[in-house]
N, CA, C and O atoms as a GROMACS GRO file, in nm:
protein
  504
    1UNK      N    1 -12.010  10.653   1.027
    1UNK     CA    2 -12.140  10.610   0.981
    1UNK      C    3 -12.130  10.481   0.912
    1UNK      O    4 -12.060  10.465   0.812
    2UNK      N    5 -12.205  10.381   0.968
    2UNK     CA    6 -12.214  10.258   0.888
    2UNK      C    7 -12.287  10.262   0.761
    2UNK      O    8 -12.405  10.295   0.764
    3UNK      N    9 -12.234  10.233   0.656
    3UNK     CA   10 -12.310  10.231   0.521
    3UNK      C   11 -12.263  10.104   0.450
    3UNK      O   12 -12.149  10.056   0.454
    4UNK      N   13 -12.372  10.058   0.382
    4UNK     CA   14 -12.382   9.941   0.309
    4UNK      C   15 -12.442   9.978   0.153
    4UNK      O   16 -12.556  10.025   0.143
    5UNK      N   17 -12.373   9.957   0.052
    5UNK     CA   18 -12.457  10.004  -0.084
    5UNK      C   19 -12.445   9.870  -0.172
    5UNK      O   20 -12.335   9.816  -0.189
    6UNK      N   21 -12.552   9.825  -0.220
    6UNK     CA   22 -12.577   9.720  -0.279
    6UNK      C   23 -12.579   9.774  -0.447
    6UNK      O   24 -12.626   9.882  -0.484
    7UNK      N   25 -12.524   9.687  -0.521
    7UNK     CA   26 -12.528   9.710  -0.669
    7UNK      C   27 -12.522   9.588  -0.767
    7UNK      O   28 -12.492   9.483  -0.710
    8UNK      N   29 -12.542   9.580  -0.892
    8UNK     CA   30 -12.538   9.477  -0.980
    8UNK      C   31 -12.671   9.410  -0.990
    8UNK      O   32 -12.670   9.296  -1.038
    9UNK      N   33 -12.780   9.459  -0.955
    9UNK     CA   34 -12.904   9.412  -0.977
    9UNK      C   35 -12.945   9.444  -1.122
    9UNK      O   36 -12.866   9.514  -1.185
   10UNK      N   37 -13.056   9.402  -1.184
   10UNK     CA   38 -13.079   9.432  -1.330
   10UNK      C   39 -13.212   9.341  -1.368
   10UNK      O   40 -13.287   9.282  -1.290
   11UNK      N   41 -13.218   9.348  -1.502
   11UNK     CA   42 -13.324   9.269  -1.554
   11UNK      C   43 -13.241   9.141  -1.630
   11UNK      O   44 -13.152   9.163  -1.712
   12UNK      N   45 -13.282   9.010  -1.594
   12UNK     CA   46 -13.204   8.905  -1.643
   12UNK      C   47 -13.299   8.806  -1.708
   12UNK      O   48 -13.412   8.803  -1.661
   13UNK      N   49 -13.274   8.732  -1.800
   13UNK     CA   50 -13.363   8.614  -1.848
   13UNK      C   51 -13.354   8.481  -1.760
   13UNK      O   52 -13.250   8.449  -1.701
   14UNK      N   53 -13.468   8.410  -1.756
   14UNK     CA   54 -13.454   8.283  -1.677
   14UNK      C   55 -13.329   8.203  -1.733
   14UNK      O   56 -13.295   8.182  -1.850
   15UNK      N   57 -13.269   8.162  -1.607
   15UNK     CA   58 -13.152   8.078  -1.656
   15UNK      C   59 -13.022   8.161  -1.642
   15UNK      O   60 -12.913   8.104  -1.645
   16UNK      N   61 -13.032   8.299  -1.626
   16UNK     CA   62 -12.920   8.362  -1.628
   16UNK      C   63 -12.862   8.381  -1.500
   16UNK      O   64 -12.906   8.320  -1.403
   17UNK      N   65 -12.762   8.467  -1.490
   17UNK     CA   66 -12.674   8.476  -1.363
   17UNK      C   67 -12.650   8.645  -1.354
   17UNK      O   68 -12.644   8.728  -1.444
   18UNK      N   69 -12.638   8.662  -1.200
   18UNK     CA   70 -12.613   8.806  -1.169
   18UNK      C   71 -12.513   8.797  -1.042
   18UNK      O   72 -12.530   8.714  -0.953
   19UNK      N   73 -12.411   8.889  -1.045
   19UNK     CA   74 -12.341   8.907  -0.932
   19UNK      C   75 -12.372   9.051  -0.854
   19UNK      O   76 -12.360   9.165  -0.900
   20UNK      N   77 -12.408   9.016  -0.742
   20UNK     CA   78 -12.470   9.157  -0.646
   20UNK      C   79 -12.340   9.184  -0.576
   20UNK      O   80 -12.262   9.098  -0.535
   21UNK      N   81 -12.325   9.305  -0.567
   21UNK     CA   82 -12.206   9.344  -0.484
   21UNK      C   83 -12.265   9.424  -0.360
   21UNK      O   84 -12.381   9.466  -0.367
   22UNK      N   85 -12.186   9.444  -0.246
   22UNK     CA   86 -12.224   9.506  -0.133
   22UNK      C   87 -12.081   9.570  -0.083
   22UNK      O   88 -11.987   9.508  -0.033
   23UNK      N   89 -12.089   9.698  -0.109
   23UNK     CA   90 -11.981   9.765  -0.066
   23UNK      C   91 -11.997   9.839   0.079
   23UNK      O   92 -12.087   9.921   0.092
   24UNK      N   93 -11.917   9.813   0.179
   24UNK     CA   94 -11.941   9.856   0.298
   24UNK      C   95 -11.837   9.967   0.353
   24UNK      O   96 -11.726   9.972   0.300
   25UNK      N   97 -11.868  10.049   0.450
   25UNK     CA   98 -11.776  10.129   0.525
   25UNK      C   99 -11.827  10.165   0.665
   25UNK      O  100 -11.940  10.137   0.706
   26UNK      N  101 -11.737  10.229   0.734
   26UNK     CA  102 -11.793  10.286   0.868
   26UNK      C  103 -11.779  10.199   0.981
   26UNK      O  104 -11.811  10.236   1.094
   27UNK      N  105 -11.724  10.062   0.952
   27UNK     CA  106 -11.727   9.976   1.057
   27UNK      C  107 -11.608   9.881   1.067
   27UNK      O  108 -11.544   9.894   0.962
   28UNK      N  109 -11.556   9.800   1.139
   28UNK     CA  110 -11.461   9.692   1.134
   28UNK      C  111 -11.496   9.582   1.060
   28UNK      O  112 -11.546   9.484   1.115
   29UNK      N  113 -11.477   9.586   0.948
   29UNK     CA  114 -11.523   9.484   0.843
   29UNK      C  115 -11.497   9.340   0.885
   29UNK      O  116 -11.582   9.253   0.862
   30UNK      N  117 -11.393   9.316   0.941
   30UNK     CA  118 -11.333   9.170   0.976
   30UNK      C  119 -11.415   9.152   1.088
   30UNK      O  120 -11.435   9.031   1.097
   31UNK      N  121 -11.470   9.211   1.176
   31UNK     CA  122 -11.560   9.136   1.312
   31UNK      C  123 -11.699   9.148   1.270
   31UNK      O  124 -11.779   9.158   1.363
   32UNK      N  125 -11.753   9.149   1.136
   32UNK     CA  126 -11.893   9.143   1.112
   32UNK      C  127 -11.912   9.033   1.028
   32UNK      O  128 -11.830   8.984   0.951
   33UNK      N  129 -12.032   8.997   1.050
   33UNK     CA  130 -12.087   8.902   0.929
   33UNK      C  131 -12.178   8.979   0.840
   33UNK      O  132 -12.247   9.072   0.882
   34UNK      N  133 -12.178   8.937   0.710
   34UNK     CA  134 -12.258   9.010   0.625
   34UNK      C  135 -12.347   8.914   0.564
   34UNK      O  136 -12.305   8.808   0.516
   35UNK      N  137 -12.500   8.956   0.563
   35UNK     CA  138 -12.601   8.859   0.504
   35UNK      C  139 -12.647   8.929   0.383
   35UNK      O  140 -12.639   9.051   0.366
   36UNK      N  141 -12.701   8.837   0.293
   36UNK     CA  142 -12.782   8.885   0.182
   36UNK      C  143 -12.927   8.863   0.185
   36UNK      O  144 -12.951   8.743   0.199
   37UNK      N  145 -13.024   8.930   0.178
   37UNK     CA  146 -13.175   8.887   0.203
   37UNK      C  147 -13.233   8.961   0.068
   37UNK      O  148 -13.170   9.043   0.002
   38UNK      N  149 -13.375   8.912   0.040
   38UNK     CA  150 -13.456   8.965  -0.060
   38UNK      C  151 -13.593   8.983  -0.002
   38UNK      O  152 -13.629   8.929   0.102
   39UNK      N  153 -13.666   9.059  -0.074
   39UNK     CA  154 -13.796   9.085  -0.043
   39UNK      C  155 -13.893   9.100  -0.171
   39UNK      O  156 -13.883   9.196  -0.248
   40UNK      N  157 -13.976   9.009  -0.185
   40UNK     CA  158 -14.056   9.035  -0.316
   40UNK      C  159 -14.169   9.094  -0.277
   40UNK      O  160 -14.200   9.081  -0.158
   41UNK      N  161 -14.255   9.170  -0.364
   41UNK     CA  162 -14.384   9.248  -0.344
   41UNK      C  163 -14.462   9.156  -0.258
   41UNK      O  164 -14.452   9.036  -0.283
   42UNK      N  165 -14.544   9.198  -0.152
   42UNK     CA  166 -14.629   9.105  -0.076
   42UNK      C  167 -14.582   9.016  -0.008
   42UNK      O  168 -14.659   8.953   0.064
   43UNK      N  169 -14.448   8.986  -0.012
   43UNK     CA  170 -14.374   8.866   0.088
   43UNK      C  171 -14.315   8.920   0.190
   43UNK      O  172 -14.293   9.039   0.212
   44UNK      N  173 -14.284   8.809   0.264
   44UNK     CA  174 -14.193   8.868   0.390
   44UNK      C  175 -14.045   8.854   0.358
   44UNK      O  176 -14.011   8.760   0.286
   45UNK      N  177 -13.948   8.944   0.410
   45UNK     CA  178 -13.828   8.931   0.367
   45UNK      C  179 -13.758   8.789   0.405
   45UNK      O  180 -13.795   8.720   0.501
   46UNK      N  181 -13.652   8.755   0.317
   46UNK     CA  182 -13.621   8.632   0.321
   46UNK      C  183 -13.478   8.627   0.334
   46UNK      O  184 -13.420   8.704   0.258
   47UNK      N  185 -13.400   8.553   0.414
   47UNK     CA  186 -13.246   8.535   0.447
   47UNK      C  187 -13.193   8.446   0.316
   47UNK      O  188 -13.244   8.337   0.290
   48UNK      N  189 -13.126   8.482   0.265
   48UNK     CA  190 -13.041   8.383   0.134
   48UNK      C  191 -12.915   8.346   0.188
   48UNK      O  192 -12.899   8.224   0.191
   49UNK      N  193 -12.839   8.401   0.224
   49UNK     CA  194 -12.688   8.359   0.256
   49UNK      C  195 -12.608   8.488   0.355
   49UNK      O  196 -12.640   8.606   0.371
   50UNK      N  197 -12.513   8.421   0.400
   50UNK     CA  198 -12.427   8.520   0.474
   50UNK      C  199 -12.288   8.445   0.493
   50UNK      O  200 -12.276   8.323   0.491
   51UNK      N  201 -12.179   8.541   0.513
   51UNK     CA  202 -12.060   8.497   0.542
   51UNK      C  203 -12.003   8.581   0.668
   51UNK      O  204 -12.030   8.699   0.693
   52UNK      N  205 -11.928   8.505   0.734
   52UNK     CA  206 -11.872   8.546   0.853
   52UNK      C  207 -11.718   8.589   0.819
   52UNK      O  208 -11.631   8.510   0.780
   53UNK      N  209 -11.701   8.727   0.841
   53UNK     CA  210 -11.574   8.774   0.809
   53UNK      C  211 -11.466   8.732   0.936
   53UNK      O  212 -11.347   8.764   0.928
   54UNK      N  213 -11.516   8.661   1.044
   54UNK     CA  214 -11.421   8.613   1.154
   54UNK      C  215 -11.348   8.509   1.109
   54UNK      O  216 -11.226   8.497   1.124
   55UNK      N  217 -11.448   8.404   1.034
   55UNK     CA  218 -11.374   8.274   1.019
   55UNK      C  219 -11.405   8.225   0.857
   55UNK      O  220 -11.373   8.114   0.814
   56UNK      N  221 -11.469   8.322   0.787
   56UNK     CA  222 -11.492   8.289   0.656
   56UNK      C  223 -11.603   8.167   0.616
   56UNK      O  224 -11.616   8.121   0.502
   57UNK      N  225 -11.673   8.128   0.723
   57UNK     CA  226 -11.777   8.032   0.721
   57UNK      C  227 -11.871   8.081   0.642
   57UNK      O  228 -11.893   8.200   0.664
   58UNK      N  229 -11.941   8.029   0.549
   58UNK     CA  230 -12.068   8.062   0.479
   58UNK      C  231 -12.195   7.969   0.515
   58UNK      O  232 -12.194   7.856   0.563
   59UNK      N  233 -12.288   8.036   0.484
   59UNK     CA  234 -12.429   7.977   0.486
   59UNK      C  235 -12.516   7.992   0.384
   59UNK      O  236 -12.506   8.100   0.324
   60UNK      N  237 -12.608   7.907   0.341
   60UNK     CA  238 -12.706   7.933   0.231
   60UNK      C  239 -12.847   7.881   0.277
   60UNK      O  240 -12.866   7.779   0.344
   61UNK      N  241 -12.938   7.966   0.234
   61UNK     CA  242 -13.077   7.919   0.249
   61UNK      C  243 -13.116   7.804   0.151
   61UNK      O  244 -13.055   7.794   0.044
   62UNK      N  245 -13.209   7.722   0.180
   62UNK     CA  246 -13.237   7.624   0.071
   62UNK      C  247 -13.292   7.675  -0.067
   62UNK      O  248 -13.280   7.604  -0.167
   63UNK      N  249 -13.358   7.808  -0.074
   63UNK     CA  250 -13.393   7.869  -0.191
   63UNK      C  251 -13.273   7.895  -0.300
   63UNK      O  252 -13.293   7.900  -0.421
   64UNK      N  253 -13.145   7.909  -0.235
   64UNK     CA  254 -13.045   7.946  -0.331
   64UNK      C  255 -12.928   7.851  -0.330
   64UNK      O  256 -12.839   7.853  -0.416
   65UNK      N  257 -12.934   7.756  -0.213
   65UNK     CA  258 -12.837   7.640  -0.223
   65UNK      C  259 -12.806   7.582  -0.340
   65UNK      O  260 -12.900   7.548  -0.411
   66UNK      N  261 -12.678   7.558  -0.384
   66UNK     CA  262 -12.635   7.495  -0.487
   66UNK      C  263 -12.625   7.573  -0.612
   66UNK      O  264 -12.564   7.524  -0.707
   67UNK      N  265 -12.690   7.713  -0.624
   67UNK     CA  266 -12.689   7.780  -0.740
   67UNK      C  267 -12.638   7.914  -0.706
   67UNK      O  268 -12.654   8.003  -0.789
   68UNK      N  269 -12.578   7.940  -0.595
   68UNK     CA  270 -12.512   8.069  -0.549
   68UNK      C  271 -12.387   8.044  -0.468
   68UNK      O  272 -12.372   7.942  -0.400
   69UNK      N  273 -12.288   8.151  -0.480
   69UNK     CA  274 -12.202   8.168  -0.410
   69UNK      C  275 -12.183   8.288  -0.328
   69UNK      O  276 -12.226   8.393  -0.377
   70UNK      N  277 -12.127   8.293  -0.215
   70UNK     CA  278 -12.095   8.429  -0.144
   70UNK      C  279 -11.943   8.444  -0.121
   70UNK      O  280 -11.876   8.344  -0.099
   71UNK      N  281 -11.886   8.567  -0.125
   71UNK     CA  282 -11.753   8.567  -0.110
   71UNK      C  283 -11.723   8.707  -0.059
   71UNK      O  284 -11.806   8.797  -0.072
   72UNK      N  285 -11.619   8.722  -0.008
   72UNK     CA  286 -11.572   8.847   0.064
   72UNK      C  287 -11.442   8.901   0.024
   72UNK      O  288 -11.359   8.818  -0.013
   73UNK      N  289 -11.411   9.022   0.024
   73UNK     CA  290 -11.298   9.085  -0.012
   73UNK      C  291 -11.275   9.167   0.105
   73UNK      O  292 -11.339   9.271   0.117
   74UNK      N  293 -11.185   9.130   0.197
   74UNK     CA  294 -11.156   9.217   0.310
   74UNK      C  295 -11.080   9.348   0.270
   74UNK      O  296 -11.104   9.455   0.326
   75UNK      N  297 -10.990   9.338   0.174
   75UNK     CA  298 -10.923   9.459   0.113
   75UNK      C  299 -11.016   9.574   0.086
   75UNK      O  300 -10.990   9.691   0.114
   76UNK      N  301 -11.122   9.534   0.031
   76UNK     CA  302 -11.217   9.619  -0.032
   76UNK      C  303 -11.350   9.634   0.044
   76UNK      O  304 -11.440   9.704  -0.002
   77UNK      N  305 -11.363   9.567   0.163
   77UNK     CA  306 -11.466   9.571   0.247
   77UNK      C  307 -11.598   9.551   0.185
   77UNK      O  308 -11.695   9.618   0.219
   78UNK      N  309 -11.603   9.454   0.089
   78UNK     CA  310 -11.691   9.428   0.000
   78UNK      C  311 -11.733   9.276   0.002
   78UNK      O  312 -11.648   9.187   0.004
   79UNK      N  313 -11.856   9.254   0.003
   79UNK     CA  314 -11.900   9.097  -0.016
   79UNK      C  315 -11.989   9.093  -0.141
   79UNK      O  316 -12.054   9.190  -0.180
   80UNK      N  317 -11.988   8.987  -0.192
   80UNK     CA  318 -12.034   8.940  -0.339
   80UNK      C  319 -12.147   8.829  -0.321
   80UNK      O  320 -12.136   8.732  -0.246
   81UNK      N  321 -12.250   8.856  -0.395
   81UNK     CA  322 -12.342   8.722  -0.409
   81UNK      C  323 -12.356   8.692  -0.554
   81UNK      O  324 -12.410   8.768  -0.635
   82UNK      N  325 -12.306   8.581  -0.582
   82UNK     CA  326 -12.329   8.515  -0.731
   82UNK      C  327 -12.442   8.436  -0.721
   82UNK      O  328 -12.452   8.336  -0.650
   83UNK      N  329 -12.556   8.497  -0.818
   83UNK     CA  330 -12.662   8.394  -0.847
   83UNK      C  331 -12.667   8.344  -0.977
   83UNK      O  332 -12.644   8.414  -1.076
   84UNK      N  333 -12.701   8.212  -0.980
   84UNK     CA  334 -12.693   8.164  -1.104
   84UNK      C  335 -12.850   8.087  -1.115
   84UNK      O  336 -12.936   8.080  -1.028
   85UNK      N  337 -12.851   8.035  -1.253
   85UNK     CA  338 -13.010   7.975  -1.297
   85UNK      C  339 -13.100   8.034  -1.221
   85UNK      O  340 -13.171   7.976  -1.138
   86UNK      N  341 -13.102   8.190  -1.255
   86UNK     CA  342 -13.212   8.253  -1.202
   86UNK      C  343 -13.351   8.218  -1.257
   86UNK      O  344 -13.363   8.181  -1.374
   87UNK      N  345 -13.458   8.229  -1.173
   87UNK     CA  346 -13.589   8.199  -1.206
   87UNK      C  347 -13.685   8.321  -1.176
   87UNK      O  348 -13.660   8.399  -1.084
   88UNK      N  349 -13.781   8.332  -1.246
   88UNK     CA  350 -13.899   8.436  -1.224
   88UNK      C  351 -13.914   8.465  -1.069
   88UNK      O  352 -13.908   8.582  -1.033
   89UNK      N  353 -13.930   8.373  -0.984
   89UNK     CA  354 -13.966   8.372  -0.868
   89UNK      C  355 -13.843   8.440  -0.777
   89UNK      O  356 -13.866   8.488  -0.666
   90UNK      N  357 -13.716   8.438  -0.835
   90UNK     CA  358 -13.599   8.504  -0.798
   90UNK      C  359 -13.628   8.665  -0.790
   90UNK      O  360 -13.552   8.736  -0.724
   91UNK      N  361 -13.737   8.718  -0.858
   91UNK     CA  362 -13.751   8.855  -0.868
   91UNK      C  363 -13.788   8.923  -0.724
   91UNK      O  364 -13.880   8.878  -0.655
   92UNK      N  365 -13.710   9.031  -0.685
   92UNK     CA  366 -13.699   9.076  -0.554
   92UNK      C  367 -13.626   9.191  -0.556
   92UNK      O  368 -13.562   9.229  -0.654
   93UNK      N  369 -13.632   9.258  -0.432
   93UNK     CA  370 -13.558   9.379  -0.386
   93UNK      C  371 -13.407   9.312  -0.312
   93UNK      O  372 -13.430   9.277  -0.196
   94UNK      N  373 -13.308   9.295  -0.341
   94UNK     CA  374 -13.218   9.239  -0.266
   94UNK      C  375 -13.116   9.323  -0.190
   94UNK      O  376 -13.048   9.411  -0.243
   95UNK      N  377 -13.110   9.289  -0.056
   95UNK     CA  378 -13.038   9.376   0.041
   95UNK      C  379 -12.920   9.305   0.100
   95UNK      O  380 -12.918   9.182   0.106
   96UNK      N  381 -12.824   9.377   0.143
   96UNK     CA  382 -12.695   9.318   0.225
   96UNK      C  383 -12.736   9.398   0.356
   96UNK      O  384 -12.804   9.501   0.359
   97UNK      N  385 -12.684   9.334   0.458
   97UNK     CA  386 -12.677   9.357   0.598
   97UNK      C  387 -12.551   9.326   0.678
   97UNK      O  388 -12.477   9.232   0.649
   98UNK      N  389 -12.528   9.410   0.782
   98UNK     CA  390 -12.412   9.368   0.870
   98UNK      C  391 -12.451   9.341   1.008
   98UNK      O  392 -12.545   9.400   1.062
   99UNK      N  393 -12.381   9.253   1.064
   99UNK     CA  394 -12.411   9.226   1.221
   99UNK      C  395 -12.253   9.210   1.277
   99UNK      O  396 -12.164   9.158   1.211
  100UNK      N  397 -12.238   9.257   1.389
  100UNK     CA  398 -12.131   9.227   1.470
  100UNK      C  399 -12.123   9.096   1.527
  100UNK      O  400 -12.229   9.045   1.563
  101UNK      N  401 -12.013   9.031   1.543
  101UNK     CA  402 -12.023   8.885   1.552
  101UNK      C  403 -11.922   8.876   1.671
  101UNK      O  404 -11.823   8.946   1.687
  102UNK      N  405 -11.968   8.771   1.755
  102UNK     CA  406 -12.069   8.679   1.726
  102UNK      C  407 -12.204   8.726   1.787
  102UNK      O  408 -12.208   8.787   1.893
  103UNK      N  409 -12.310   8.694   1.717
  103UNK     CA  410 -12.423   8.757   1.745
  103UNK      C  411 -12.537   8.650   1.777
  103UNK      O  412 -12.656   8.674   1.761
  104UNK      N  413 -12.485   8.530   1.826
  104UNK     CA  414 -12.576   8.428   1.864
  104UNK      C  415 -12.532   8.271   1.807
  104UNK      O  416 -12.465   8.257   1.705
  105UNK      N  417 -12.577   8.168   1.883
  105UNK     CA  418 -12.501   8.040   1.861
  105UNK      C  419 -12.551   7.966   1.734
  105UNK      O  420 -12.503   7.858   1.701
  106UNK      N  421 -12.651   8.031   1.661
  106UNK     CA  422 -12.715   7.948   1.560
  106UNK      C  423 -12.639   7.967   1.418
  106UNK      O  424 -12.658   7.895   1.320
  107UNK      N  425 -12.548   8.079   1.426
  107UNK     CA  426 -12.487   8.104   1.301
  107UNK      C  427 -12.547   8.235   1.236
  107UNK      O  428 -12.656   8.279   1.274
  108UNK      N  429 -12.470   8.297   1.133
  108UNK     CA  430 -12.511   8.407   1.077
  108UNK      C  431 -12.645   8.424   0.991
  108UNK      O  432 -12.687   8.535   0.957
  109UNK      N  433 -12.700   8.317   0.963
  109UNK     CA  434 -12.827   8.301   0.887
  109UNK      C  435 -12.941   8.346   0.984
  109UNK      O  436 -13.045   8.396   0.940
  110UNK      N  437 -12.918   8.326   1.127
  110UNK     CA  438 -13.003   8.361   1.232
  110UNK      C  439 -12.979   8.478   1.310
  110UNK      O  440 -13.047   8.497   1.411
  111UNK      N  441 -12.880   8.569   1.272
  111UNK     CA  442 -12.851   8.705   1.331
  111UNK      C  443 -12.979   8.807   1.296
  111UNK      O  444 -13.052   8.807   1.197
  112UNK      N  445 -12.982   8.894   1.415
  112UNK     CA  446 -13.067   8.989   1.391
  112UNK      C  447 -12.974   9.110   1.338
  112UNK      O  448 -12.901   9.172   1.416
  113UNK      N  449 -12.981   9.135   1.211
  113UNK     CA  450 -12.899   9.217   1.168
  113UNK      C  451 -12.931   9.381   1.188
  113UNK      O  452 -13.046   9.415   1.161
  114UNK      N  453 -12.854   9.465   1.224
  114UNK     CA  454 -12.864   9.594   1.264
  114UNK      C  455 -12.853   9.702   1.149
  114UNK      O  456 -12.922   9.804   1.151
  115UNK      N  457 -12.771   9.678   1.061
  115UNK     CA  458 -12.726   9.771   0.969
  115UNK      C  459 -12.755   9.695   0.806
  115UNK      O  460 -12.724   9.580   0.772
  116UNK      N  461 -12.822   9.798   0.725
  116UNK     CA  462 -12.882   9.756   0.616
  116UNK      C  463 -12.850   9.843   0.492
  116UNK      O  464 -12.827   9.963   0.510
  117UNK      N  465 -12.849   9.790   0.367
  117UNK     CA  466 -12.818   9.899   0.257
  117UNK      C  467 -12.989   9.919   0.204
  117UNK      O  468 -13.091   9.871   0.254
  118UNK      N  469 -12.974   9.999   0.096
  118UNK     CA  470 -13.092  10.030   0.050
  118UNK      C  471 -13.161   9.943  -0.049
  118UNK      O  472 -13.281   9.962  -0.070
  119UNK      N  473 -13.095   9.848  -0.114
  119UNK     CA  474 -13.155   9.735  -0.179
  119UNK      C  475 -13.108   9.755  -0.335
  119UNK      O  476 -13.083   9.866  -0.381
  120UNK      N  477 -13.100   9.651  -0.398
  120UNK     CA  478 -13.113   9.656  -0.561
  120UNK      C  479 -13.190   9.580  -0.605
  120UNK      O  480 -13.194   9.466  -0.559
  121UNK      N  481 -13.275   9.619  -0.708
  121UNK     CA  482 -13.367   9.516  -0.778
  121UNK      C  483 -13.310   9.414  -0.857
  121UNK      O  484 -13.204   9.429  -0.919
  122UNK      N  485 -13.377   9.310  -0.857
  122UNK     CA  486 -13.351   9.202  -0.970
  122UNK      C  487 -13.471   9.145  -1.014
  122UNK      O  488 -13.555   9.091  -0.942
  123UNK      N  489 -13.475   9.162  -1.149
  123UNK     CA  490 -13.612   9.122  -1.224
  123UNK      C  491 -13.558   9.002  -1.305
  123UNK      O  492 -13.456   9.010  -1.374
  124UNK      N  493 -13.635   8.884  -1.295
  124UNK     CA  494 -13.610   8.771  -1.388
  124UNK      C  495 -13.720   8.770  -1.477
  124UNK      O  496 -13.833   8.780  -1.430
  125UNK      N  497 -13.700   8.760  -1.607
  125UNK     CA  498 -13.806   8.750  -1.701
  125UNK      C  499 -13.824   8.609  -1.748
  125UNK      O  500 -13.730   8.531  -1.762
  126UNK      N  501 -13.950   8.580  -1.774
  126UNK     CA  502 -13.963   8.424  -1.804
  126UNK      C  503 -13.961   8.412  -1.969
  126UNK      O  504 -13.970   8.301  -2.023
   0.00000   0.00000   0.00000
């Protein structure tokens, strides 16, 4: 059974940082891309970043580019998203997702992810 479990969310002040973790199991980690998404109340789900475990390539959406990093620990089958300089508009539920690769020519930001975690809440206070 494919499982993804997010952790590391919480309440943080504006300008602070968080490191979100995505622990995975039940699939061949090296053959999958892992993406990070978020969804704020009343808004559409937004892709933030992704990493290919095939070649290590990473991608970032404009909303987090320059203030976030993504990394993968293949030994632990886990992916981490470091978010810095957090703003109130970053408040959302953050999800990780997995998709077998390759899953399209445009890169992992554009994959249709099939496997999802339950999410972790990030709240940024002003």
